[in-house]
Structures are given as C-alpha cells and as structure tokens.
C-alpha positions as CSV (number, residue, x, y, z in Angstrom):
1,M,31.8,-66.1,-40.0
2,V,34.2,-64.5,-37.3
3,Y,38.0,-64.5,-37.7
4,E,40.2,-66.6,-35.8
5,N,43.4,-65.1,-36.5
6,P,45.0,-68.2,-36.2
7,D,48.8,-67.0,-36.4
8,G,48.3,-64.4,-33.6
9,V,49.0,-61.7,-36.1
10,R,49.0,-58.0,-35.1
11,I,49.9,-54.8,-36.7
12,G,50.0,-51.8,-35.8
13,L,50.9,-48.9,-38.2
14,E,52.4,-45.6,-37.6
15,V,51.7,-42.9,-41.0
16,H,53.5,-39.9,-41.0
17,V,51.6,-37.5,-43.3
18,Q,53.2,-34.5,-45.0
19,L,50.7,-31.0,-45.1
20,N,52.1,-30.3,-48.6
21,K,49.0,-28.5,-49.0
22,L,50.1,-25.6,-46.9
23,N,52.3,-23.0,-47.9
24,T,55.1,-22.4,-45.6
25,K,56.8,-25.2,-43.2
26,L,55.8,-26.0,-39.8
27,F,58.0,-23.4,-37.9
28,C,59.3,-21.0,-40.5
29,G,58.5,-19.1,-43.6
30,C,60.2,-21.3,-46.4
31,S,57.8,-22.3,-49.4
32,T,56.6,-25.7,-49.3
33,D,56.6,-26.1,-53.0
34,Y,60.3,-28.1,-53.0
35,H,59.4,-31.0,-54.9
36,N,61.0,-30.0,-58.3
37,D,63.7,-27.7,-57.6
38,E,67.5,-27.9,-56.7
39,P,68.6,-30.1,-53.7
40,N,68.4,-27.1,-50.3
41,T,67.0,-24.6,-52.1
42,H,64.4,-24.0,-49.7
43,V,66.1,-24.1,-46.7
44,C,66.9,-21.1,-43.8
45,P,68.8,-20.7,-40.4
46,V,65.7,-22.2,-38.5
47,C,65.0,-25.0,-40.5
48,L,68.7,-25.5,-40.8
49,G,68.9,-25.6,-37.0
50,L,71.2,-22.8,-37.0
51,P,72.2,-21.4,-33.8
52,G,69.9,-18.1,-32.4
53,S,67.2,-19.2,-34.9
54,L,63.8,-19.3,-33.6
55,P,60.6,-21.3,-34.7
56,V,57.3,-19.7,-35.1
57,I,54.4,-22.1,-35.0
58,N,52.3,-22.1,-38.3
59,E,48.6,-21.6,-37.1
60,K,47.2,-23.2,-40.3
61,A,49.1,-26.3,-40.2
62,V,47.7,-26.7,-36.4
63,E,43.8,-26.0,-38.0
64,F,44.5,-28.9,-40.6
65,A,45.7,-30.9,-37.7
66,I,42.9,-30.8,-35.5
67,K,40.9,-31.0,-38.7
68,I,42.4,-34.6,-39.5
69,G,42.0,-35.7,-35.6
70,L,38.2,-34.7,-36.0
71,A,37.8,-36.2,-39.3
72,L,39.6,-39.6,-37.2
73,N,37.0,-39.2,-34.6
74,C,39.5,-38.2,-32.0
75,E,39.6,-36.5,-29.0
76,I,41.3,-33.1,-29.3
77,V,43.1,-32.1,-26.6
78,G,42.5,-28.6,-24.0
79,Q,46.3,-27.9,-24.5
80,T,49.1,-29.0,-26.4
81,Q,52.8,-28.4,-26.2
82,F,56.2,-29.4,-28.1
83,H,59.2,-31.6,-26.9
84,R,62.9,-31.7,-28.0
85,K,63.1,-35.8,-29.5
86,N,67.1,-35.9,-29.6
87,Y,69.0,-38.5,-31.1
88,Y,71.4,-37.7,-33.7
89,Y,71.3,-38.7,-37.7
90,P,72.9,-36.6,-40.4
91,D,68.9,-35.5,-42.2
92,L,68.5,-33.9,-38.4
93,P,70.7,-31.0,-38.6
94,K,69.5,-29.5,-35.1
95,G,70.3,-33.0,-33.4
96,F,66.7,-33.3,-32.2
97,Q,63.2,-33.3,-33.5
98,T,60.6,-30.9,-32.5
99,T,57.4,-33.2,-31.9
100,Q,54.7,-33.6,-29.2
101,Y,54.6,-36.0,-26.8
102,D,53.1,-36.2,-23.6
103,F,49.9,-34.1,-25.1
104,P,49.4,-35.1,-28.8
105,I,47.0,-32.9,-30.3
106,A,44.2,-35.8,-30.7
107,G,43.8,-39.2,-29.8
108,N,41.5,-42.2,-28.7
109,G,40.1,-42.3,-32.0
110,K,38.9,-45.2,-34.8
111,I,38.8,-45.8,-38.1
112,V,36.4,-48.7,-39.6
113,I,37.5,-50.9,-42.3
114,E,36.3,-54.2,-44.3
115,G,38.7,-56.8,-42.4
116,E,38.8,-60.7,-42.6
117,D,35.3,-60.9,-41.1
118,G,33.3,-57.6,-42.3
119,E,33.2,-54.4,-40.9
120,H,36.2,-54.4,-38.6
121,V,36.9,-51.3,-36.2
122,V,41.0,-49.9,-36.3
123,G,41.4,-48.2,-33.2
124,I,43.3,-44.5,-33.5
125,T,46.1,-44.4,-30.8
126,R,47.1,-40.8,-31.5
127,A,47.8,-38.3,-33.8
128,H,50.2,-35.8,-33.0
129,M,52.6,-32.7,-34.8
130,E,56.1,-33.0,-35.8
131,E,58.4,-31.9,-38.2
132,D,59.8,-33.3,-41.0
133,P,63.7,-34.5,-41.2
134,G,65.6,-33.8,-44.7
135,R,66.3,-36.7,-47.1
136,L,69.0,-38.8,-47.1
137,Q,69.5,-40.4,-50.8
138,H,71.7,-43.3,-50.9
139,I,74.4,-43.8,-53.5
140,G,73.3,-47.8,-54.3
141,T,71.5,-49.2,-51.6
142,I,71.3,-48.9,-47.8
143,E,73.6,-51.4,-47.1
144,K,76.1,-50.8,-49.7
145,S,75.8,-47.5,-49.9
146,K,79.3,-45.7,-51.2
147,G,78.5,-42.5,-49.7
148,T,75.2,-40.1,-48.8
149,L,73.7,-37.2,-50.4
150,I,71.3,-35.1,-48.0
151,N,68.6,-32.8,-49.2
152,Y,67.3,-30.4,-46.6
153,N,64.4,-28.9,-48.9
154,R,61.9,-31.0,-46.9
155,S,63.4,-30.5,-43.3
156,G,60.8,-28.3,-41.3
157,M,57.6,-29.6,-43.0
158,T,54.7,-30.4,-41.3
159,L,54.6,-34.0,-40.7
160,I,50.9,-35.4,-38.8
161,E,52.0,-38.9,-37.7
162,I,49.0,-40.8,-36.8
163,V,49.4,-44.2,-34.9
164,S,46.9,-47.2,-34.6
165,E,46.5,-49.6,-32.2
166,P,47.7,-53.2,-33.0
167,D,44.1,-54.1,-34.4
168,M,45.2,-55.2,-37.9
169,R,45.8,-58.9,-38.7
170,S,46.5,-59.2,-41.7
171,P,48.9,-57.5,-44.4
172,K,45.0,-57.2,-46.5
173,E,43.4,-55.8,-43.4
174,A,47.1,-52.9,-43.4
175,R,46.4,-52.1,-47.2
176,R,42.9,-51.6,-46.9
177,Y,43.1,-49.0,-43.5
178,L,46.1,-47.4,-45.4
179,D,43.7,-46.8,-48.4
180,K,41.0,-45.5,-45.8
181,L,43.2,-43.0,-44.5
182,R,44.4,-41.8,-47.6
183,S,40.5,-41.3,-48.8
184,I,39.5,-39.5,-45.4
185,L,42.7,-37.2,-45.7
186,D,41.7,-36.7,-49.5
187,Y,38.5,-35.6,-48.5
188,L,40.1,-32.9,-46.1
189,D,42.2,-31.5,-48.9
190,V,45.0,-31.0,-46.4
191,F,47.8,-32.8,-48.5
192,D,48.4,-33.6,-52.3
193,G,49.2,-37.6,-51.7
194,D,50.9,-38.1,-55.4
195,L,53.7,-36.2,-54.4
196,E,57.2,-38.0,-53.2
197,G,57.4,-38.1,-49.5
198,A,53.4,-37.7,-48.9
199,M,52.5,-40.7,-46.6
200,R,55.3,-42.6,-45.7
201,V,54.4,-46.1,-42.7
202,D,56.5,-47.5,-40.6
203,A,54.3,-50.9,-39.3
204,N,54.6,-52.9,-36.3
205,V,54.1,-56.4,-36.1
206,S,54.4,-59.7,-34.5
207,V,52.8,-63.2,-34.5
208,F,51.8,-65.4,-31.8
209,W,50.7,-62.9,-29.9
210,G,54.4,-62.1,-29.4
211,E,57.4,-59.7,-29.6
212,R,56.8,-56.9,-32.0
213,V,59.4,-55.8,-35.2
214,E,59.6,-52.4,-36.5
215,V,59.9,-52.0,-39.9
216,K,61.0,-48.3,-40.8
217,N,60.1,-45.9,-44.0
218,I,58.5,-47.6,-46.1
219,S,56.9,-45.6,-49.0
220,S,53.8,-47.0,-51.0
221,F,50.7,-49.2,-49.9
222,K,51.8,-51.9,-52.1
223,G,55.2,-51.6,-50.3
224,A,53.4,-52.2,-47.2
225,E,51.3,-55.2,-48.0
226,R,54.5,-56.7,-49.1
227,A,56.8,-55.7,-46.5
228,L,54.4,-57.5,-44.2
229,L,53.8,-60.4,-45.8
230,Y,57.5,-61.1,-45.7
231,E,58.3,-59.8,-42.3
232,I,54.9,-62.5,-40.9
233,M,56.7,-65.3,-42.4
234,R,60.0,-64.5,-41.4
235,Q,58.9,-64.0,-37.8
236,K,56.9,-67.3,-38.3
237,N,60.0,-69.4,-39.9
238,Q,61.7,-68.4,-36.8
239,V,59.6,-69.3,-34.2
240,R,59.2,-72.5,-35.6
241,R,62.8,-73.3,-36.0
242,G,62.8,-72.6,-32.3
243,G,64.6,-69.1,-32.3
244,E,63.2,-65.8,-30.1
245,I,61.9,-62.7,-32.2
246,V,63.8,-59.7,-31.0
247,M,62.5,-56.5,-30.6
248,E,64.2,-54.5,-33.5
249,T,64.1,-52.0,-35.9
250,R,64.3,-53.5,-39.7
251,H,64.4,-51.6,-43.2
252,F,62.3,-52.7,-46.5
253,D,64.5,-53.2,-49.5
254,E,61.6,-52.5,-52.0
255,A,63.7,-54.0,-55.1
256,R,64.6,-57.5,-53.4
257,G,61.0,-57.4,-51.1
258,V,62.5,-58.4,-48.0
259,T,63.3,-56.8,-44.6
260,L,66.9,-56.1,-43.3
261,S,67.8,-55.9,-39.4
262,M,69.0,-51.9,-38.9
263,R,69.6,-51.5,-35.1
264,T,67.9,-53.1,-31.8
265,K,64.9,-51.0,-31.6
266,E,65.0,-47.9,-28.9
267,E,63.0,-47.2,-25.6
268,E,60.9,-43.6,-25.3
269,H,63.7,-42.9,-22.7
270,D,66.7,-43.0,-25.2
271,Y,65.7,-39.8,-26.8
272,R,65.6,-37.6,-23.6
273,Y,62.6,-35.9,-24.2
274,F,62.0,-32.3,-23.1
275,P,59.4,-29.3,-23.5
276,E,60.7,-27.4,-26.2
277,P,61.9,-23.9,-24.4
278,D,60.9,-22.3,-27.7
279,L,57.5,-22.8,-28.5
280,V,55.0,-21.8,-25.5
281,P,52.0,-24.5,-24.6
282,M,49.2,-24.1,-26.9
283,R,45.0,-24.2,-26.2
284,V,43.3,-25.7,-29.2
285,A,40.1,-27.1,-27.8
286,D,38.4,-23.6,-28.4
287,R,39.0,-23.6,-32.0
288,V,37.0,-27.5,-32.4
289,P,33.4,-25.7,-33.0
290,A,34.7,-23.7,-35.5
291,I,36.5,-25.8,-37.5
292,L,34.3,-29.0,-37.0
293,E,31.7,-26.7,-39.0
294,T,34.1,-26.7,-41.9
295,L,34.4,-30.8,-41.9
296,P,33.5,-31.9,-45.8
297,E,31.0,-34.8,-45.9
298,L,33.6,-37.5,-45.6
299,P,33.7,-41.1,-47.0
300,D,31.3,-43.4,-45.5
301,A,29.1,-40.4,-44.7
302,K,28.9,-39.9,-48.4
303,R,28.8,-43.9,-49.2
304,E,25.2,-44.0,-47.3
305,R,24.2,-41.0,-49.3
306,F,24.9,-42.2,-52.3
307,L,23.2,-45.5,-51.5
308,K,19.4,-43.6,-50.3
309,Q,20.2,-41.0,-53.4
310,Y,21.0,-42.8,-55.8
311,E,19.7,-46.6,-54.9
312,M,22.7,-47.6,-55.8
313,S,24.1,-51.1,-55.0
314,N,26.8,-51.2,-52.0
315,M,29.2,-52.0,-54.0
316,H,29.1,-49.2,-56.0
317,A,28.9,-47.0,-53.5
318,K,32.0,-48.2,-51.9
319,A,33.5,-48.1,-55.8
320,L,32.5,-44.6,-56.3
321,T,33.0,-42.6,-52.5
322,S,36.8,-44.4,-52.1
323,Q,38.4,-41.0,-53.8
324,I,36.7,-37.7,-53.6
325,K,37.6,-37.3,-57.6
326,V,35.8,-40.3,-58.3
327,A,32.8,-39.7,-56.5
328,N,32.5,-35.7,-57.8
329,F,33.0,-37.1,-61.3
330,Y,29.9,-39.3,-60.5
331,E,27.7,-36.7,-59.3
332,E,28.4,-34.4,-62.6
333,V,27.6,-37.4,-64.5
334,A,24.4,-38.5,-62.4
335,A,23.2,-34.9,-63.1
336,K,22.5,-35.8,-66.5
337,V,21.9,-39.3,-67.2
338,D,20.3,-41.7,-65.0
339,P,22.2,-42.4,-61.8
340,K,22.2,-46.3,-62.0
341,D,23.5,-46.3,-65.4
342,A,25.8,-43.9,-64.8
343,A,27.0,-46.0,-61.5
344,V,27.7,-48.7,-63.8
345,W,29.4,-46.8,-66.3
346,V,31.3,-45.3,-64.1
347,A,32.7,-47.7,-60.8
348,D,32.7,-50.9,-63.5
349,I,33.6,-49.6,-66.7
350,L,35.5,-46.6,-66.5
351,K,37.2,-47.1,-63.6
352,G,38.2,-50.7,-64.8
353,E,39.9,-49.4,-68.0
354,L,41.3,-46.8,-66.1
355,N,42.7,-48.8,-63.0
356,Y,44.3,-51.2,-66.0
357,R,46.1,-48.7,-67.5
358,D,46.9,-47.1,-63.8
359,L,45.7,-43.6,-64.9
360,G,43.2,-41.4,-62.7
361,I,39.6,-40.4,-62.9
362,D,41.3,-36.9,-64.7
363,A,42.3,-38.7,-67.5
364,F,38.2,-39.0,-68.5
365,T,35.5,-36.4,-68.9
366,V,32.1,-36.0,-67.7
367,E,31.6,-34.8,-71.1
368,D,32.4,-37.9,-73.2
369,I,31.4,-40.6,-70.5
370,V,27.7,-38.8,-70.7
371,E,28.1,-38.7,-74.0
372,V,28.9,-42.8,-74.5
373,I,25.6,-43.5,-71.9
374,E,23.3,-41.5,-74.4
375,L,24.6,-43.7,-77.3
376,V,23.8,-46.9,-75.6
377,I,20.6,-46.0,-73.7
378,N,19.2,-44.3,-77.1
379,N,20.2,-48.0,-78.9
380,K,22.4,-46.4,-81.0
381,I,25.5,-48.2,-79.5
382,T,25.8,-51.5,-78.6
383,E,27.3,-51.7,-75.0
384,Q,30.7,-53.5,-76.4
385,S,30.9,-50.1,-78.9
386,G,30.6,-48.1,-76.0
387,V,33.4,-50.3,-74.1
388,E,35.8,-49.8,-77.3
389,I,35.2,-46.0,-77.6
390,I,36.3,-45.4,-74.0
391,R,39.7,-47.8,-74.8
392,T,39.8,-45.6,-78.1
393,I,40.1,-42.2,-75.8
394,L,42.2,-43.6,-73.2
395,D,44.7,-45.2,-75.5
396,Q,44.5,-42.8,-78.6
397,G,42.3,-39.5,-78.0
398,G,39.2,-38.2,-80.1
399,K,35.8,-37.8,-79.0
400,P,32.6,-40.3,-79.3
401,Q,30.7,-39.2,-81.8
402,D,34.0,-39.1,-84.3
403,I,34.8,-42.5,-83.4
404,V,31.4,-43.8,-83.8
405,E,31.9,-42.7,-87.3
406,E,35.7,-43.6,-87.8
407,K,34.9,-47.3,-86.8
408,G,31.4,-47.9,-88.1
409,L,30.0,-48.3,-84.5
410,L,26.2,-47.7,-84.8
411,K,23.8,-50.5,-84.4
412,V,23.1,-52.4,-87.3
413,E,19.3,-52.3,-88.5
414,D,16.8,-54.9,-87.0
415,D,16.0,-56.6,-90.5
416,I,20.2,-56.9,-90.4
417,V,20.7,-59.2,-87.2
418,A,17.6,-61.0,-88.1
419,K,19.5,-61.8,-91.5
420,A,22.6,-62.4,-89.9
421,V,20.6,-64.6,-87.0
422,E,19.1,-66.8,-89.9
423,E,22.7,-68.2,-91.6
424,A,24.5,-68.5,-88.4
425,V,21.7,-71.0,-87.0
426,T,20.9,-72.4,-90.9
427,E,25.0,-73.1,-91.0
428,N,25.7,-74.8,-88.2
429,P,23.1,-77.1,-87.2
430,E,25.5,-79.3,-85.3
431,A,26.0,-76.5,-82.9
432,V,22.3,-76.3,-82.7
433,A,21.8,-79.7,-81.8
434,D,24.1,-79.8,-79.6
435,Y,22.7,-76.8,-77.5
436,L,19.4,-78.7,-78.0
437,A,21.4,-82.0,-76.4
438,G,21.9,-79.4,-73.1
439,K,25.2,-78.1,-73.8
440,E,24.8,-74.1,-73.2
441,K,27.7,-73.4,-74.5
442,S,26.7,-74.1,-78.3
443,L,24.4,-71.3,-78.2
444,N,27.2,-69.1,-77.2
445,F,29.1,-70.7,-80.1
446,I,26.0,-69.3,-81.9
447,V,25.5,-66.2,-81.1
448,G,29.7,-65.3,-81.5
449,K,28.8,-66.6,-85.2
450,V,26.1,-63.5,-85.3
451,M,28.4,-61.1,-84.2
452,Q,31.1,-61.9,-86.7
453,K,28.2,-61.2,-89.5
454,T,27.4,-58.1,-87.8
455,K,31.4,-57.2,-87.6
456,G,30.2,-56.8,-83.7
457,R,27.8,-54.0,-84.2
458,A,24.5,-55.9,-82.7
459,D,23.6,-55.9,-79.2
460,A,24.8,-59.2,-78.2
461,R,21.7,-59.8,-75.9
462,E,19.2,-58.9,-78.5
463,A,21.0,-61.5,-80.5
464,R,20.8,-63.9,-78.0
465,E,17.3,-63.7,-77.6
466,K,16.8,-63.9,-81.6
467,V,18.9,-67.0,-81.9
468,L,16.7,-68.7,-78.8
469,E,13.6,-67.8,-80.9
470,K,14.7,-68.9,-83.8
471,I,15.8,-72.4,-82.5
472,N,13.3,-72.6,-80.4
473,A,10.7,-72.1,-83.2
C-alpha cells in the first residue's frame, strides 16, 4: 500500500548532536565533563570569545564528524572550512558562531526508516561541524520570564548538525527517524545520548505542500512528535479558516504542548557569513580510508546478521538491534542458551518489563536472565514463574534461585496437576457443558481453576492439554 499523504505534510529535521565523548571542546582545551559542575566553571578566553583569543581545531572532533558522515551514507567533502555566522544573542559571547557553511564536511546521504508504507528513505542534505552556544536558563516560562541566567559551560562544545531533506510525511515517521539516528550514533560511540543537551531538534514542517514553519529547540523525541502533531493541526486549521501560513520560527512549550511564535524566519543573508580568518581550510578526504576501517557493525548490518546467524524473526531482530547495549546483551545470552529462547526472553519479556519501568538493559544482568531461561527450559519452573522472577528482581532485587525458594515457584509434580484437573472438571460441570456446546471461554475458566489449585505452579499450556484430555475422554 502506498501512503498518499492526503494533507501534503512535509517534515525535515535539523538535529544538533553534541559530541560529549570528546575530552575537550571544539576549539579549546576546556573539559567537556561539565554536566554536574557549577555554572561557568568550564570556560576559558577562547570559548568565552575574549579579545585576542585564537581557536585551535580539535583533531578528534574532525575524525568523529567523518565517522558520522560515513555511517549516514554521506559523501565526505575533499576540503572544508569554517565560517562566522553573525548574530547577537546572549548565549553567544563572540557575537558570531563558528560553523561550516558552503563546504559541510559531509552531505548527500540517507537513512532508511520504517515508514507509513514500508521501508522509507530519508535523505540527508548535510552534516556539518559547529560550536555549541551557552545555555539560557529562563526564570519562569520563556514568554513570561522574570529574568534569564546564562551558563557558558557548554559554550564551544562540538556539535554536528545533521540536516534531513523534507522527506518525512508524519510525526510518527519523524520519531522513527530520530530513533534510528540515535541508534546509529550510539553504535558509533561518539556521544552519550542520556546527558542534557546531547541531542536537540529543530523541525521544519508544512502542510498542503505550502510554506514551512520552523519549531526550535525541542529537547526530546517524544517532544518532537508532540510538537509536530500540534503544529500540523495548527497549520491545517489556519488554512481551513482561509488564513495563510507565514514563514516563521516558533518555540515548543513542553508543559502546555503548544507552539508559540518567536520571530519571522531569518534568511541566510541575514547572518552575513564569511570565512573564519583564524582557521585555515582543512583537507579531510585523505582521512576517509583509515576511518572507514574503524566503523563498527551498524544497526542495519547487525539486524541482517542476527536474522541469518540466529534464525530469528524480523520483529525480534529489529527489537534486539535498535540499541547497541541490548544487542550486546542478547549475544552474551545467546552464547549460553538456545538463541531462539534468548530472543523471546530478551526481546519480548525482559525489554517489556524494562520499558514499563523506564529502565535500561543495564538494570538486569546476563547471568540472571540466563538462569531464568535455564530454569524454564529445564522444566523446573513455568514461564509465568520466570516472568515473576524478572519482575521481583527489578522491583525488589534478589537472585533467581533464592526467589524460587522464597516464593515456592518450583513446578508441581504431574500427579498433583492431574489431581487438580480432575477436581476442576468435576466441580464445574456447567463450564464443561458450555465448552462442549461451543463456548471456548469456558475452557479458559476451567484452566484458571487448575492454576488456582496449583497456586500458579502448573504450566498453563500443559494444564490446558490435560483439561482437554479429561473433557474429551
């Protein structure tokens, strides 16, 4: 089925990725490990833009940028240089931002996502390097702030701005693009996405193939989806009332879930770009072959390998490779138990319990999940008891074998199950009659009685089979 895009929605995203795994900032030696420190303690004359200070490029930052470009299937430019993007804002002490303009380090790439109608290709226009401004902390909401504080600790941090083509057709596709991009960056190990300011999103969105509106500084993927849903509805309502969509910049208010007009959209000439005189042009193409050899196995390649090597379903392969930590966790488990059993328990059960609690895979150990799986496949506990063990470990702690003993989770003997089945069938003749009359739910009722009598320690599938045997005997 081809998605028709009836509302003519076009979405392009500009994602600012902070390379916080670098030890120092882009143009100076200030530490990047500032997140838990006092404001304005990780600064120097260069990142504060003091007169006479001179920038020096961070060579490792250039390598990270090339690595990102290659992972996004981009072409790496032969030679690049930095420009000054001139504008005044309190978080920009120099009065200009050092960025790449005419010659971004990478461009003309693509990411493949799951779209509204199957696999969907999102083009990558460019990925360029630039310095991060400081951080404004408003006292109150942005439109009613009583004052603003400025923290320059992040000023001068290395940013990679990844600009997509307007190829996304719904907020759902935009969310999937962001998830895929985050996954690729995690695999590359170039940033810690859990730190504040690690990924910030600006969204360009239009409806009915009309004028675009930019929504700035969205701080989360969930926020991006909400902002786009609101902005699309706002623009559609404006058009339907006979109004026009004007090119402007809007702010997303996370608390209220609305976008607010900030200013009319600037054009490139408003920034008066010109080459940065304190930084010479850089030849980067020569570095590509060596960096290409260092690229890890990326999500799409790992998914294909999991499908072939472990003979799992495509659904499991996607779930297990979307995060590098989950993929590594699974492979450790699959080395100790049957890979197909490992896929079911890690992808379906463990990830579900972790997501419910908003926890990462680090909250569980390989040793514990292996022990749970072995207890189940060796027929010592039921699958239901296995799930109960996982929940107990996540909520209260403990070790699988101890929990089995404390809660009496060992499976009951066959003769006890047989006795429970005998009693459940004998004590519920109406349910038996209803099942024989074609009411399938009545069978579940009888099986439930068996589970009650065995205190949940019987295997539900085995109990069902024994109840059927007894009824049909």
